[in-house]
C-alpha positions in Angstrom: 7.9 -15.5 1.0 5.0 -17.8 2.0 2.1 -18.0 -0.4 0.0 -16.4 1.9 2.4 -13.3 2.2 2.7 -13.3 -1.3 -0.8 -12.6 -1.5 -0.9 -9.6 1.0 2.5 -8.3 -0.9 0.4 -8.2 -4.3 -3.1 -7.0 -2.8 -1.1 -4.2 -0.7 0.2 -2.8 -3.9 -2.8 -3.3 -5.9 -5.0 -1.6 -3.2 -2.9 1.6 -3.6 -3.8 1.9 -7.5 -7.4 1.6 -6.6 -8.3 5.1 -6.1 -6.3 6.2 -9.3 -8.3 3.7 -11.8 -11.4 4.5 -10.3 -11.3 8.1 -10.8 -9.7 7.7 -14.0 -12.6 5.2 -15.1 -15.1 7.9 -13.7 -16.5 5.7 -11.2 -15.1 8.3 -8.4 -15.5 12.1 -8.2 -11.8 13.7 -8.1 -12.5 14.8 -4.9 -13.1 11.2 -3.4 -10.3 10.2 -5.7 -8.1 12.5 -4.1 -9.0 11.5 -0.6 -8.7 8.0 -1.2 -5.3 7.9 -2.6 -4.0 10.7 0.3 -5.6 8.1 2.9 -3.8 4.7 1.3 -0.5 6.7 0.9 -0.7 7.8 4.3 -1.1 4.1 5.9 1.6 3.1 3.3 4.1 6.2 4.4 3.4 5.1 8.1 3.9 1.5 7.6 7.3 2.4 5.6 8.3 4.5 8.5 7.8 1.2 10.7 9.6 -0.7 8.9 12.4 1.1 8.3 12.6 2.5 11.4 11.4 -0.1 13.8 12.3 -3.7 12.6 16.0 -5.3 12.1 17.0 -5.7 8.7 16.1 -9.2 8.4 12.7 -8.8 9.6 11.9 -5.8 7.4 12.7 -8.3 4.3 10.4 -10.4 5.2 7.4 -7.8 6.6 4.9 -8.4 3.6 3.6 -4.7 3.7 6.5 -3.2 1.6 6.9 -1.6 -1.8 8.5 -3.5 -4.4 
């Protein structure tokens, strides 16, 4: 994995936690945090479905937008 792919991989996984952390910290309301978390989770689910169902196995392993 190249350094750029690694940065995208880490950022992709950190962004998933942002709505949760901001809600717990009191920066976002519960409603806004829930909507943000739902939106980010929806994008992650769509990208995961693409990776699993469309990409060949070798390309899926190199796909930077995946969970650890």
